[in-house]
Each structure stands twice: as C-alpha cells, then as structure tokens.
N, C-alpha and C positions, 0 to 999 in steps of 0.2 A: 194612474192611467186607467181609464175604463177599458173593460175587455169581457169576452165571454158574454155576449148578448144576443138579441135577436130584434126582429120588426115586430111591432104592434100597431094595431089601427083602432083609433078611438071611435066611439059611436058616431061622431059627426063626420067620419070618413078620412080624418087626417092621420099621417103616418108618422110614427116615432120609433127611435132606436132605444130600447132597454138594455142597458149595460151594467156592469159591477164596477165601482170605483175602489181601488185598493185604499184603505184607510187604517192601516194597521198602526198600533196594536188593537184597534176596536173590531177590525174585520173588514167586510166588503159593504159598501153602500149602494143601493139601486140608483141608478141615474137614468133619467127619461130625457131624451133630447130629440127635438123636431128634425125631420130630414126633408129634403127636396130629392127630385128625380133628375138625373142627368139626361141628356138628348138620347143616349143609347139604352137608357132604362135602368141605370145602376142608382141605387140609393146613396145619399151623401148627407152626412150629418152637417147641420148648420153650426158653424164654428163662429167664434168670436176673436178677431185678431189672429186667426190661423189655429186656434186651440178651442178645446171644448170650453163652453161658457160656465161661469161660476154658478149660475142659476138661469132656469128658463121659465116662461110662463107655464102655469099648471093647465093642462089641457083637459082635465077630468073635473067632473062636477065634485063639489066638496061634500064630504060625508063625515059624520062625527065618528071619531075613532078613540077608544079609550086610551089614555096616555101610559107610557111605560112607568112614569113616576107614580108615587102614591102608596097607599097601604093595602096589603092583602091579608086578612085575618083567617083566610081559608074557610069561609063561611059556606054552609051547605055541605054537600057530600062529593063535589067534584073540583078538579083542578081547573084554574082559568087557562085560556089559550096561551098566556105568556110563558108558561112553564114548559120546560123541555128535558126529557131524561137523557143523561150521558150515555147510557147503554139501554138496551131494551129492558125496561124493568120486570122484576119479579112482582107480579101484581097481588100475589098473596102476602106480600110483605110491606104494603103501604095503604093507607087509607085517608080519606078526608071526611072528618066530622067536627066542624067547627075547629079547625087545627089540622095540620098535616102530620100524621103519625108515621115516622119511619122505622120500622123493624130492621135490625141487621139482616142483610141479605147475602153477604159474603164474608167469608174469614180470609183476610189478607192483610199484609202491611203496607200495601200498594194502592194509593187512592186511585190511580188511574184504572186499577182492576175492580174496583169496588162497584158493585150494581147498587141501582136505585140513588145515584147522585143525581139531584135534580138542578137544573141551571135555568138562569135568567138573564136576558140580554142586558148589557151595561149601556146606560144613557151618556151619551158625549156631550160636551167635551170632557167633562168630569162629573162624577156623581157619587153617591155614598149609599151602600146597602146595609140596613141593620135588621138582625134576625134577633127575634125573642124565642129563647129555646128552653123547653122543660127537659131537663137530663136526669130527672129523678129515677128513672127505670133503666138506666144504663147497667151493663154488667162489666166485670172485670175484663180488661182487654179492649173494651170498646172505644171507638174513636168518633167523634162527631164535631161538625163545625161548619164554617163559611170559608170558602176558597175563592181565590182568583184562578180560574182554570183554564189552561192551555198547555202548549208543550213545555213551557217554564212557568212553574205555578208556586203558590205558597198558600197557607191557610192559618186561621186561627180557630181554635176550637177547644173542646173538653176531653180529656182522656181519663178513663178510670183504671186503676191498678192497685191491687190488693186492697180493696175497700175504699181507697182515697181518690179524690178527683182534683185535677189541676186544669187550669186554662193555659194553654200552650200555644205559641207561634212557631210554625215550622215553615222553613224556607228552603229552596233549593230542589224542589222536585222538578224532574225533566225528562222528557222523551226524545228518542233520536228520530231520524227522518224516516224510520220504518215503523214508527208509531209503537216502538217497544220502549219500556220504561228504563232510563238510564240511571236515574236517581230517585230514591223514595224521600229524599230530603233529610234535613237535620233540624232538630229542635233548637230554636234560638233563645227563647226565653220562656218562663213560666211562672205562675203563681197558684198557690193553694185556693180553692174555692169550696164553697158548701151550699146547701139549701136548696138545690135542685133547679134552679132557675137562673139564667144568665143571658145577657144581650151582647151580641158579637157584630162588630162594624168592620167594614172595609171600604176605603175611600180610594177611588181609582181615577187616574188621569189618562184618558185614551186619546188625546189629541194626536193625530197622525204625526209620526216622527219617532226618533230614537230617544233613549233616556227617559221615558215617561215612567211614573212610579204608582205603586199602590201602597197604602199603609193600613195597619190593623190596630184595633183597640177593643176594649170590652168594658162592661159595666155590670154590677151586681144589684142595681136599682133601677136601670132604664134611665137614668138622668145623668150621672157623673161617669165619664168614659176615661179609661186609663189606656195610653198607648202600650203596645206590647211588642217586642221584637225589633226588627228592622225592616226596611222598605224592600218590596219586591221591584226590581227593575223589569219592566214589561219587555217581552220580546216582540219587535215589530216585524220580523221576518214573515213573508207571504206564505210559507210552505203550509202552515196549519190555517188554512183560509178563513176558519169559522171565527176567528178572533177570540179575544178573551171574554168570558162569561162569569157572572156570579154563580156559585155552586153551593148548594147545601148537602151535607153527606152524614151518613152514619154507617159505619162498618165494624165488624169485629176483627180481632187478631187472635183470639182464642176458641170462642165457640159462639154460636147463634143464640138468640134468645132474648137480647136487650132490644131497647126501644127508646126514641126520644119523640117529643112533640114540638113541632114548630108552631108557636101560637100567632106569631106576627112576622111579616116581611115588609120593610118600607124601603122604597127607592127614592132619593132625594137629590136635587140638584141645587148648586149654589143659589 
C-alpha cells in the first residue's frame, strides 16, 4: 500500500502524488500517480477500479540514467553514487584507486557494528551480485565478505585465523526492533582457501511477499562457482523500511591493521 508521500507539480503544471509502495523484502518503491481536484479543493488520486493503478503514464521527460546492473571496477579515485555506507565511514580507512581498498575500521564480532560496510541496492525481482576480492593483506582475526544486509542477515566471506584462511557462510544474524543486535549469527559451512583472491556471490529473490530466499556461492577462478551453506529466508516485515541491500564489509575481531581490496563488483539480472 502506498503511503507517506506528498504533492509534486511537473513543469507543465500537472499535479501528481508521490508516494512509497511497500515492496518487501526489497524495500519501498517510489510511486507517482496523477491527481484531480475535487470541487472543494482537495486532491484526489486517479484510481483504477477503486485502487491504485498498476502503472500510470510517465509525466516527465525521459533522461538517460545509468542502470543499477553492470560492472563496477572502481576506476579512478571516487565512489559512484550507487554506493552507500551503512554507518558514517571512517574516511581515513578506505580509498578508491582502481579498486576499493577497505582497511579494518572496527574491532568487533558484530557485523551490524562494523564501520565502513558499503552497500548497494538490489535489483528486483531477482538479481545476483558478484564481488572479486583480494584478501592477501588480511590479518589474524579479520572478517571480510559479501552480505545480504537487513535486520535478518547472512553473509559469505573470508576469515583469517592463526595464519590460515577459510571461506565461510554465516547465517542467523539479527536485530530486534530497537536496532540492537540480538544474534551475531552462526557459521554454517566453510572450506579452506589460499592464493589471496576469491569471488563471492549472492543471488537474491526480492519479489514482494514472504518466503523469498538468498543463496551464496564462491569461486577461486572467477568461472566455476560452488554453493556454500544454506539459504537465507528474507524478512519481509516493514519495520526496517530500507529493505535488503548487498553489503561488502571488512572488520577486525582482534586488532586493526588489515585490509582487503574490492577489484570488481557486478550486478546481473536473469
């Protein structure tokens, strides 16, 4: 149901109502509907058979917009506008220079409290995110990876402990309605990895409704992917209104000093 909106006027003088439509687990979608004015001056949304229309004619001039899908190699020295930090970042601990370098900025075993976690909107109805990650400069206790991030979360990534690295899938991270962490999750499956480079993948089904799932896999050559762990059942409750996002993280559990470099991010739809 659309809600929490306001009136907008187009350059040609027509009035529309801008609202946000609940479409969880993906989040809220902007909805623009034409209005008419009643005899006593009240705006009235133009409905179709007594309800909001499935679509309305576009009242605005078309402008080319870069799609959400495609490849980002983090060329140059700045982030594109499609990226958003989960917390205010520590700007001394990340940089872009033909790759996104994420130094550890937080010592914690709680992903929700880790700073410099960077997120990207998910393309519906289903899409797949693939991250190419250079983990060769991690330190013992570091955790890095790709997450499906919301109040019920899961991730696939690399952890380094006692000089050894493993790719792991962790499920069951959760927050309560006060935005406090209620679970930091449990490791579901793992495999030994080496060589300093890995490809991590999350496939997300965010069609509105319950029971939608995300699944995780990894590759050591960028071609052949291996499923790891179990599926995350996405929460479609409205409380955390921003919806699910793909998230790339790197944090320490012992001491700061490690870093990873994101070489490539790709978002693809079927």
